[in-house]
PATI-235662 format. One record per residue: residue in three letters; x, z, y of N, C-alpha, C in turn. Coordinates in steps of 0.02 Angstrom, whole numbers, plus 50000, padded with zeros to 5 digits. Atoms other than C-alpha are relative to their C-alpha. Layout:
residues N
alaXZYXZYXZY
...
end
This chain:
residues 549
met500124993150023526604846652918499315002250022
asn500674997549985524884854452910500065007150028
thr499944993449968524874868753034499325003250012
ser500664997249989523014871953027499955007049970
met500094993250022522524890153010499385000449954
pro500594999150042521324895952874499415002350042
leu500604998249963519534898252929499925007550004
lys500144992949991519134915253000499345001549963
pro500624998350034517834923852891499445000950051
pro500554999349953516134922852975499755007250002
asp500314993449996515214938253033499425000549951
pro500614999250040513854945552922499394997750041
phe500625001949967512104939452961499525005849998
val500484994649995510954953153022499304996950002
phe500655003150008509244947552962499475004550032
ala500494995949964507994954153089499345000349963
pro500654999550034506374960853012499454996850042
ser500565003549968504694952853054499625004350050
gln500374995349960504054968453143499285000849975
ser500664999250031502554968053024500075003949935
trp500044996550064502024978552875499494996349957
asp500415004350041501314968052734499965002649928
gly500054998450071500714969752555499325002449980
asn500624997450028499234973752443500115005749952
asp499834994450043500144987352345500395005350039
gly499644995649954500804997052495500164995950062
lys499815003549939501434992652668500764999650003
trp499295001150006503154984852666500254995950059
ser499695003649944504314978652803500244993249976
ser499865006850023504404959752784500514996550045
phe499525004049964505614946352842499744992850003
ile500285006749988505264928752908500494994649977
ile499625006050018505854912552830499604993850019
arg500315006449984505504894352874500174995149944
val499915004850053505254880652745499724993350022
gly500255006749989505104861852768500154997250068
ser499925003649937505134849052909499354996250015
pro499884994349955504234852853021499945006649963
pro499974993650037504504871052974499325003449994
gln500574995650013503114881452896500285007049990
thr499714993349993503354900152922499635005049956
phe500274995150047503114914652801500345006750009
arg499714993350005503364933352794500105001549925
val499834999050070504244937552631500365006749991
leu499654993850017505044952352542500654998449963
pro499375001250036506864953152483499945002349928
ser499964998150070507184953952296500735001349982
thr499334998150019508714963152233500204997649930
thr499845002550067508614955052060499944992449995
met500125007150007508004937252088500494995850039
asn499555004749967508964921852144499614994050029
glu500425005649978507484910852197499635001850065
ile500414999249940506424908252353499294997949983
trp500705001450015504544909352327499585000750064
val500494999449946503164906152454499314998549971
pro500675001150027501274906352427499814992650003
asp500285006850003500434890052376499265000450019
pro500714999849979498704885552450499525001349942
glu500454999050057497954885652275499875007449987
gly500094992950011498184904552273499485003350043
cys500534997349957496844906752405499354996249993
gln500605004050011495454896252327499505003349953
ala500484996450043494594909352217499385001850040
pro500634998449964492764913152260500035006650038
asn499984993549968493164931152304500565000850051
asp499454999449952494684927452412499735000850071
pro500234999049932494474933852590500174994050044
pro499865005649955494414921452735500714999850026
asp499314999749974496114927452795500505000849943
cys499564999350059496904926152621500714998050016
gly499325002349984498384916052685500375004950044
gln499684995349954498734928052827500205006449963
gln499844994050038498654942952707500614998949954
arg499435001550044499934934152596500624998050040
gly499405001049959501134932052742500094992950026
val499955006949978500734913952788499814999550074
phe500145001149929500834909252973499574993850009
asp500365006149983499714896453057500494994150002
phe499585006050001500364878653041499664994550040
gln500265005249956500114865353175499335001950031
gly500584997649964498834875953264499415002049957
gln500564998350045497744879553111500235005249949
ala499854995150052497634893652985500244996549937
ser499735002850061498634890152829499965005049944
ser500044995650058498434897252654500614999549955
gly499405000550041500144892352589500434994150019
phe499525005449986501594880052585499704993249983
gln500275006750009500924862352609500594995249993
asn499385003950010502364852752530499914992750019
thr500105007049982501554835852564500074998950075
met499925000549927501694839652751500735000650021
ser499294999349984503584841852740500364993449983
ser499655006450011504624825952761500645000949960
thr499374998850036506114834252676499895002949931
phe500134997050066505244840752519500134994949945
asp499845004350056505914833452357499795003749936
leu500304996650057504874838152204500475000149940
ile499644999350064505754844952048499495000149943
gly500514999850051504214849351946499655006849997
leu500384993850011503024862951885500325003849942
tyr499674995950051503874877051789499715007050000
asp500204993050005503454894351726500465004250044
leu499604995249963504024908451839500335004649950
val499644995550045505344918751753500325005550042
pro499704994749960505564934451859500485004149959
glu499484996450036507094944451815499765006749973
asn500194993350020506134960751798499705000449930
lys500285000250067505244955451636499505005749988
leu500504994850007503894968451668499334996949981
pro500655002750019502134966451596499564998950062
asn500505001449948500714959451703500304996250059
tyr499725004349948501874948351806500144993249969
ser499935006650031501694929851764499754994750048
gly500245005649960501224912651830500484994249996
asn499555005749995501994895851867500074998050073
gly499875001949931502654887452022500214992750006
ile499795006849984502964870552102500695000450032
tyr499314999749977504854868752122500204993550035
gly499745005949965505714857052243500565001950046
phe499474999049950507154854852365499694999350070
asp500225000749931506834857752551500465004150045
thr499614996249950507574864752711499735007150004
val500194992949994507574883852723500385003150058
gly499694996449945507904894052879499795007250000
leu500144992849995507984912752912499795001650071
gln500294997949937506964920553053499614994250032
val500415005149967505814911153172500454994750031
gln499625005549974506354894553242500315001750068
asn499644999049937507624894853386500185007350013
ser499824993049992508064913053353500725001449981
gly499314999050022509844910153294500085001349927
gly499964998850071509424911753111500374994549964
leu499645004850040510384902852974499534994849970
glu500425005350028509754886352903500424995649955
leu499675004450048510214875552752499514994949974
asp500415005250030509554859152686500065000249924
asn499985001050073509164854952504500065006549961
gln500034993750037508784872652447499385000049955
ile500564999950047507664875952297499475005150025
val500574996049977505954882552351499444999449950
thr500545000050049504474887252242499355002250034
gly500664998149977502634887352289499635003549943
ile500334996050052501704900952192499275001350018
ala500714998549989499824902952172499815006949973
thr500174993750031499824918652063500005005750052
lys500034994249956499314934652151500365006149971
asp499584994550027500404945252037500565001550049
phe499524999349945501674942252176499624997850063
tyr500475001749946500574943352330500364996950059
leu499615002849946501924939752459500554995649972
gly499435003950021503344927352453500615004349988
ile499404996450021505064932252388500634996350024
leu499345002749984506834929552454500505003349952
gly499534997350049508034931652308500695000750030
leu499344998549973509704939652353500554999149949
gly499505000850053510584935752189500354993350002
pro499615006249998511934922452166499954995749937
lys500015003750063511524916851989499704993150010
pro500275006849991511254897851980499344999149963
leu500645001650030509564890451934500084994249951
asn499985005350050509324879851778499294997949984
phe500675002650014507844868651737499954997249930
ser500065003050066507964856651589500545002349952
gly499464997750042509544864651523500535003350043
phe499474996749965511204872151573500544995250024
asp499495004949981512124855951610500034998850075
his500025001549928511594854851793499755006150038
pro500224994049964511514872351868499984998750075
gln500085000749928510904873152047500175006650035
pro499804993849968511724885852163499425003450037
ser500524996249966510654899652237500104999650076
phe499975000049927510294901552422500585004350025
met499454995549979511514916252439500684996849987
thr499375003450015512904906352354500134994450050
asn499925005549951512594891552470500185002750069
leu499824997149935512684902852623500755001650002
arg499284998550003514404908752566500414993649999
asp499615006250006514994891352518500014995950065
his500025003449936514474884552689500305004350056
asn499654995749952515474898552774499525002950052
met500494996949956513914906352848499995007649994
ile499914992850010514224923752776500685001049966
pro499314999150026515914931352725500045000549925
ser499984999150072515444935052544499295000449974
val500664999150031514014935952421499905007549992
ser500104992849998513534953652466499445001450050
tyr500524998249951512194962952563499905007650001
gly500244993249996511544979752621499264999950017
tyr500735000449992509674983452612499675006849992
thr500484994550009508384997052639499334997450022
ala500665003149992506514993652636499625002450062
gly500364997649941506005003852790499495005449982
gln500444994150009504805018552815499414999650048
val500605000749959503035015652878499645006750009
tyr500424994150007502435033252841500185005850046
met499794994549958503315043852973499495001150057
ile500554998849953501825050953069500285003150064
gly499804997249936502085054253254500694998050023
thr499335002349981503775045553259500024992449994
pro499975007350006504305027353278500094997849928
lys499935002750067504095017153120500674996349996
leu499345002950008505765011453052499954994149952
phe500055005950041505754993552989500594999549953
gly499465001150048506814987452845500624997250033
ser499365002549976508634982652867500324995949945
leu499685004450049509454967852780500594996550034
thr499385003149974511254962352814500314995949944
leu499715004550050511934947252720500754999350013
gly499285000249992513814947652690500315006450025
gly499754993549977513994965952737499465005249996
phe500514994649999513014981752775499995003250069
asp500084996549936512404992152921500135007449989
lys499794993150011513335008552919499555005050036
ser500434995549962512145015953048499375001949963
arg500614998550038510725015652920500145004549940
ile499824995550054511655027052800500075007150028
ala499984993149976511405045852821500715002749995
ser499314997449999513025054652869500095005449946
ser499954994950053512625068352741500014997049931
ser500025003350065512545055352602500665000949963
arg499384999050039513795059152463500364993449988
asn499735006750012514055041052410500735000049977
ser499325000050026515645045552315500054996049935
thr500015003750062515135034952166499874992650012
gln500105007249999515355016152155499784998049929
phe500265002150065514275009252014500254993149982
gln499825006650025514894994851909499374996149981
phe500555004150022513734980251874499885000949925
ser500175000050070512814980551709500224993549968
ala499815006050037513374968351575499414995149993
asp500605004250001511574961851573499914996950069
asp500005003149934511584949051714499304999650031
ser500664999549970509704951151739499865007050027
arg500094993049978509924969851774500665002850026
val499334997949979511594970951863499995006550040
leu500044993949958511024984651984499655005549960
ser500314995150046510724998051852500385006650000
pro499684993450000511285015551901499685004649948
lys500284995050046511045030251784499665005550040
ile500374994549970509695042451839500155006249958
gln499824993950036510365059651792499435005150000
ser500544995049996508865069851850499504997950053
ile500525000549949507235069951947499685006850005
ser500304993549989506585085952023499564999850062
ala500444999849942505295091052152499865007250019
thr500194993349975504845106052260499344999450036
asp500644999449964503195111652336499464995549971
thr500535003750033502145102152209499425004749986
leu500564995750018500485108652144500215005349950
lys499724995050047501535117952013500625003350028
gly499414997149969502865123352136500614995549990
ala499385003750011504665118152101500054998349927
val500005002250069504835107851943500574995149987
thr499545005150024506085097651843499594994749966
leu500425005450026505235080951811500364995949946
met499615003650050506645073051710500695003049996
ser499334997250009508235080351637500424996149950
thr499635004350046508725067251507500194993650035
pro499795005949961509775053551590499744993549971
leu500195006750021509205035551583500274994950051
val499765005449957509765018851657499414995850022
ala500565003949972508555009551772500274994950049
val499795005349955508714993351869499685001050069
ile500274999949932508484993252059499714993050014
asp500335006549994507204979352084499465000450055
ser500484999849944506344977252253499474994649994
thr500535004950010505294962852184499335003449988
val500614996350017504024975852124499995006650038
pro500044993949960503384991452213500115006449960
his500074993850038503315003952070500675002449972
ile499444996950037504515015751982499775000949929
trp500194999950071504405013051793500435005049963
leu499654994550033504865028351690499695001249931
pro500294998450066504615034851511499355003850006
arg500654996649999502885041251469500065007550009
pro499964992749989503435059651455500175001850073
val499844998749930504175058751631499384998950044
cys500635001249963502565051051697499515005749990
asp500444994350013501615065251614500185006050043
glu499784994649957502675077751710499784998850072
phe500255001749933502275068751873499255001150005
glu500734999450000500435068351827499785007250009
gln500194993049995500345087151806500225003150066
ala499734996949939501425091651956499634997650063
phe500315002949940500485080152077499254998849992
gly500735000750008498715080552006499764992949996
leu500155007150001498685061951966499474998449948
ile500525002350045497285052451879500194993149975
tyr499785006450028497765038251761499424995249994
asp500515005250003496755022251780500204995249943
thr499825004150059496745013451610499924992550014
arg500105007149986496164996951687500614997050035
thr499445002649961497594994751811500675003049981
asp499394996450019498875006651732500315003550060
leu499754996449941499045014951903499785007349997
tyr500184993049992499025033551942499675000950068
leu500384999249939497675037252070500045007250025
val499994993449968497585051852192499345000750037
asn500644999149965495885058452245500115003650066
ser499934997549932495535064752420500195007350004
ser499854992849998495595083452382500725001449981
val499304999250021497255082152290500464997450055
his499595002849946497935071152430500075005050057
glu499984995149946497485084352560500455005949980
ala499584994450023498295098052454500744998150001
leu499305002249999499895087852436500264999250071
gln499795000549930499945084052621500165006950029
glu499894993249974499815102652658500645003049971
arg499404997350031501195107052535500634996050019
asn499455004449982502295092152585500575000349949
pro499484999750052503265090452421500604995650017
thr499395004049995505035083752413500214998149929
ile499795002550065505585072852266500734997750006
val499295001649997507445071052228500224996449937
phe499695003750055508265057852119500755001150003
gly499284999250005510035061652061500294994249960
leu499705005850033511075046152019500745001149992
gly499284999250010512805046351943500224997349933
ile499725002350063513945039851808499965005549947
asp500094994350045513905057251732499645005450039
asp500384994749969513115074051773500425004650045
asp499584996249955514545080151883499655000450069
pro500384999649938513605086852036500404998150062
ser499605001649942515075083752152500044992550013
ser499965007249991515005064852124499334996649993
met500675002850010513135062452108499694998150066
ala500385002049941512165052552237499295002449993
arg500684997550002510515060852279499594996850055
val500455003149952509055052352365499355004150001
ser500584995649992507645063252434499424996150031
phe500615003449977505855057552465499485005150020
pro500594996049985504405065652556499414997349959
tyr500595002350036502705064652473499734993550029
glu500285006049968502195051252600500304993649972
ala499695006050028503425039052521499654997749937
phe500365001650062502375039752362499244999650012
asp500715000449982500705039352454499834992950021
leu500125007149988500245020952437499264998349988
glu500685002550011498625010952438500034993149968
ala500075006450034498164996552322499344996850021
ser500605003449976496914983552385499924993449961
tyr500175006350034496254966152338500634996049984
pro500505000150054496424959052209500095005549947
ile499914994650048497044974852120499355004049995
tyr500664996949995495454983652178499594995850047
thr500375005049963494104971952239499545002850053
asn500514997449953492834983052327500305003950058
ser499684996149947493924995152423500705002049976
ser499324998050018495735000752428499995006949967
gln499944993750036496285015152317500685003050014
arg499374996549991497605028252354500315001149931
tyr499684999250065498885028452213500725002450009
phe499324997350004500555036052163500424995149959
pro499695006050030501795021952121500495001249944
ile499604999750062502465027151951499624996249946
arg500315003850055502145016651795500315002249934
arg499764998150067502305020051609500404994249970
ala499575005050031503765010451535499945000749924
val500065000050073503595005451352500685001349968
asn499344999150028505465004851321500514999750057
glu499484999449949507135005951411500104993650040
ser499935006349963507084987551462499544999850061
glu500474999949945505674992051582500155005450052
tyr499834994749951506495006851672500214996650065
thr499915003749937506435001251854499915004650060
leu500084996849935506685008052030499804994650049
gly500265005349957505574997052139500065001550074
arg499964999449927505274995452326499885007150024
thr500124993149981504615013252334500665003850007
phe499354996649999506375019452294500414997950061
leu499595002549946507155008552429499735001750069
gln500224997449935506125016552567500495005350025
glu499554994549981507335031252566500714998849976
ala499345001550024508825023052481500284993850035
tyr499655005849972510105011052556500484997649946
val499575002750052510934999552429500484995050030
thr499485004749979512574990452463500254996549937
val499865003950060512934976352340500554995050014
asp499445004749995514564966652317500044996249934
tyr500005004050062514314952752189500704997649981
glu499345002950016516104946552203500465005149968
arg499624994850035516814963252145499595003549947
lys500444997350051515324967452035499935007550006
lys500104992949986515024984252116499425000950049
phe500524998349951513624992752212499995007550010
ser500074992949986513245009452290499305001450026
val500664997849977511665019252331500105006150045
asp499954994549952511515030552484499315002250023
gln500604997949965510195040852569499954996050065
ala500105003749937509485029852707499865005050057
leu500084995749942509545037552880499334998750034
tyr500575000649956507965041052976500005005850049
gln500084994949948507825050353140499664996750060
pro500395002949945506755048053297500404995350044
glu499565004449962508215040653394500574997749956
met499505002650047509245029553281500654998450038
pro499365001749968511105026953317500064992450009
gln499885007149988511775010353378500214996649934
gln499855003850059511914997053244500764999449990
glu499295000550016513614996853156500094995549940
ile499975005050053513824980953055500724999549974
val499355000350032515264980552931499994994149950
ala499955005750046515804964652840500335002049935
ile499664999350065516244964552655500374993449988
leu499585006050007517694952352638500044998049926
pro499935002250069517904941752482500675002349972
pro499364998250030519264946552358500534994650014
ser499465004949990520944938352393500274997749933
asp499705002450061521934928452266500435005449968
ala499544994950026523124943252250499635005249959
asp500334994850038521814955452191499494997349951
ala500475003050047520854943152085500125002349928
ser499824998050069521794949051929500065007549992
thr499954992850003521754967551971499315003150003
pro500664996949997520334980151956499724999850071
ala500325000849935519084977852097499975006650037
pro500044993849961519264991052234499305000950028
ser500644998649968517814999252323499894995350058
pro500135004349942516954987652448500155003450066
ser499874996549937517195001152578500744999350021
leu499295000849983519074997652569500164992850019
leu499875007049984518874978952599499474997650049
ile500515001549950517844978052757500344997850064
gln499745002749937518044970052926499495001250054
thr500444999449943517294975253090500184994750050
arg499895005549953517134962853231500555001850050
gly499474998749952518694961353338500564994949990
asn499455004750004520344952153362500525002349950
gly499464998450047521854951453245500545004050034
leu499454995949975523434961853265500634995750007
gly499375003449991525084955353333500545003149957
lys499474997650043526744957453242500275006750024
gly499754993649974527324971353358499545005849981
thr500494994950018525734980853327500055001849927
ile499964998750072525914978753140500625004149985
ala499394996150012527714985253146499905007250020
gly500134993249977527175000253247499575003849951
ile500444996750048525815003953123500395001949938
ala499614998550060527075002952980500415006450010
val499604994149987528225015953062499565006250002
ala500474994249995526765027253105499745001949932
ser500254998550067526145025752927500505004049960
ala499494996450036527815031752858500035007350022
val500004993149975527825046952972499385003749977
thr500624996950021526025050352930500035002049927
phe499954998550071526435049752745500395006449988
ile499604993950008527795063052762499605006150021
leu500414994449977526645074252863499445001649950
ala500544999050048525275071552736500245003949939
cys499734996450057526415077652597500065007450014
ile499934992949981526795093752692499325003450003
leu500674997249995524965096552731499695000849931
phe500274999550067524535093252550500235006449965
leu499744993950032525665107452491499655006250027
leu500364994349970524835119352615499285000249975
trp500705000350020523125113352566499905002349928
trp500064998350070523455115852381499915007449988
arg500064992850008523615134652404499285002450010
arg500694997949985521855135252472499504996549956
arg500465004350037521125123052348499525003949956
lys500434996450046520495135552220499465004050036
arg500494996049964519635145852354499414995850024
ile500535004049970518645131252423499694994949951
leu500255005150045518385120652268499275000949982
glu500704998850019516785129052217499544998750058
ala500415001449942516115128252393499914992650011
arg500035007349992516535109852398499514996949951
asn500455002850051515605106752236499275001150015
arg500704998749984514015113952310499804997350068
arg500205003049936513985103552468499314997149994
pro500685002450004512245097852513499974992949974
ala500125006850024511575082652425499774995750057
ser500225004649948511155066952522499275001150015
ser500674998249978509585069552622499844996650065
ser500215002549936508585061752760499975005650050
ser499974994949949508765070852923499325003050016
gln500654997549982506895072852939499805006149960
phe500214994550042506835085952800500285006750025
gly499744993949971507905098752892500455004049953
lys499574996550047508665105852732499974996549933
thr499975003050065509195100152560499935005449947
ile500104995150053508605109252405500494998549943
tyr499565000850057509945111952272499615000749934
gly500374998850061508765118952140499855007349991
leu500184993150015508205135052057500545003149956
tyr499464996750037509445147751990499845007449991
glu500044992850007509585165551925500705002950001
leu499344996949997511005177751953500185003249933
gln499784996250058512045184751813499905007450012
gln500174992949994511695203051777500525003850041
gln499494996149966513365208751845500024998850075
val500015001449928513015201152016499325002250026
ala500644997349978511655212152090499904999150074
glu500085000549928511995210552275500534995350028
val499525004149964512845198752396500055002850071
ser499914997449932513585203752563499504997050048
ser500495002549951512255202452699500334995550051
glu499645004349953513595194452808500044992949973
lys499955006650031513715180152683499324996749993
met500645003050017511905177452633499405002950039
asp500534996849962510895189052744499405001549955
ala500544998650047509895194252591500275004449944
glu499824996250060509905206452445499704996449941
leu500235004050056509795196752282499945004449938
his500124996150061509125203452118500164995749939
ser499745003850057509845198351950499454997349956
asn500535002350044508155195751866499504995450036
ala500465004349962507385184151998500294993050004
leu499795006949990507465165552036500104998750074
tyr499835001349931508165158252195500014992650014
leu499985006949975507975142152293500554999750053
val499425000249957509605137452379499984993650042
ser500045005849957509585125752530500624999650044
asp499385001149963510895118452645500045003650066
asp499954996049939510455129952789500245007149983
ala499704993750021511335144052693499495005549988
val500524995150014509695152552648499864999949926
ile500194999550070509315158752473499305003349998
his500694997750001507435160652444499835002749932
glu500194997050064506815172552309499314997449980
leu500625003150023505435164752202499745003649938
asp500334997150058504215169852065500094995349940
ala499855004450056504825162851898499374998049962
gln500585001450040503145164051810499584994450030
ser500425005149966502205153651940500354993350002
leu499645006349997503585140651946500064996649933
gly499965003050066503655137951759500674997149982
val499335002450015505535135551753500465005949985
arg499504995050015506995145151683500694997150014
pro499345002849986508665140951766500545003749961
thr499434996650029510365145351702500325004450053
ser499684994949959511665155151800500204997750069
leu499715000849934512155156651980500515005650008
lys499474995049993513815165552011500225000450072
val499754998949933514405173052174500715002649995
gly499304998150004516295173752193500185005350051
glu499774994949954517325186652285500024997550071
asp499975002749932517485174952433499314998050026
gly500675001549977515605172852444499754993149981
thr500235006650020515535155352370499525000749941
val500524999850051514095151252253500104994249952
arg499955005250050514205141652089499324999349966
phe500675001450025512685133452012500024997549928
gly500095003050066512055128651841499364996249999
pro500615004150001510685116551789499385004149984
thr500634996650015508855121251773499704997149937
ser500355002450059507715119451623499295002750001
ser500704997950001505855120851586499905005649950
ile500174994650047505105136151503499654997049940
end
């Protein structure tokens, strides 16, 4: 008789960041990987759409204008005591050449192209002897193109195909799961925040096989689980319901009110949006369009004015426009204050605002800029993901790693539940007595819950509206969350000073924030006309959407 117990699911792998900020299109928190035997070391960026591993090839640093430290700028570490400009596959005893192939990035955005040298080799995570994971015979690609300046670590599980579809090669993430190194093909990721002046810089966070709950803001709504897109190249595609901003050069504005679907793709830095939306950004932030690079530049005087105003940009994501189930991600202006350098601009770096004009809906993209303030949790095995406001505060809480367990055979044929319901924290199993006790306690708890539910139902109507206006997800550094601009109906001329500590006028506009303050604003200067705000007898406030004049 076989009495062996099934393998205990492994713990998630917490991928420590490199403690460096890299990139020529902004400063991004990178991660270290090792390739080859002996290992050659690189700082790379995670990709939420790709399934491949790319590292710079030495040929990419041989142009006449390339700086002497080209390799170092592209994330390449010294190798055998000498500066290196890329992966020297002939120096690896375990490299097995596959061939030269065109790069086919999943984003399919213009101006990203090139080819790469593909082969099998050993790949490890983090620096040598640090406890990082390592696998042999993984597909690695050496890239010379500078369209992708740093290397890439693909987090997707889709297999790789070369001459056809008869011999698919598993991705690195799939191999980690199949070798019982992570509990499932899943991850949690946020790109980090280099821009917090006067406070500790917060590096990126990447957990394979789970997520770090401590990096999610407690005020985050996160009541919506997004289903994967049917397009397997754009599976992480939430619907953007709205984009708004406050304290811009035009005051408070609605930048986008027509919903669209965009893919979350950390392979690229920019946010690709329809031309009319980019035009709204251009006017609100004083941007200058560069026809050569297709980037929006920010001159020094406008930059100073924006720093003084300190605008806040809010993205609302949701399956529909129900405000109670919408995930909101807030950004300070600094998150969009990036610099582009060589080879994008050869003589000197240029300050730019990372939005791009999308030609059609296939290009709508939320790049790394978005993931500075957003935390994404992805469960490939249940085909679901969620987006939360990433937490930032001067003293971060202790790390809280949560595993996402694979689906069991029992639920394989049933609708996939939320990943948050199928998680495992580190600890020991429960004995039979404990399980029985829990069962009895659960029954008693159920009866009490029914009684409490009846009592709660009586109060439901009084608090429902207040519940619907709970603050949107927000980083703690902003101090308050802006709901939007509203006007009062004519019949509501005043509100009790005990409730709002203010006298409101029916013909004015108001800015409502989560510190229970309603600020009266000048409608003409703001250029917006909101709909109605109603104040109930119990003092609760109901909101309506805003619109442009």
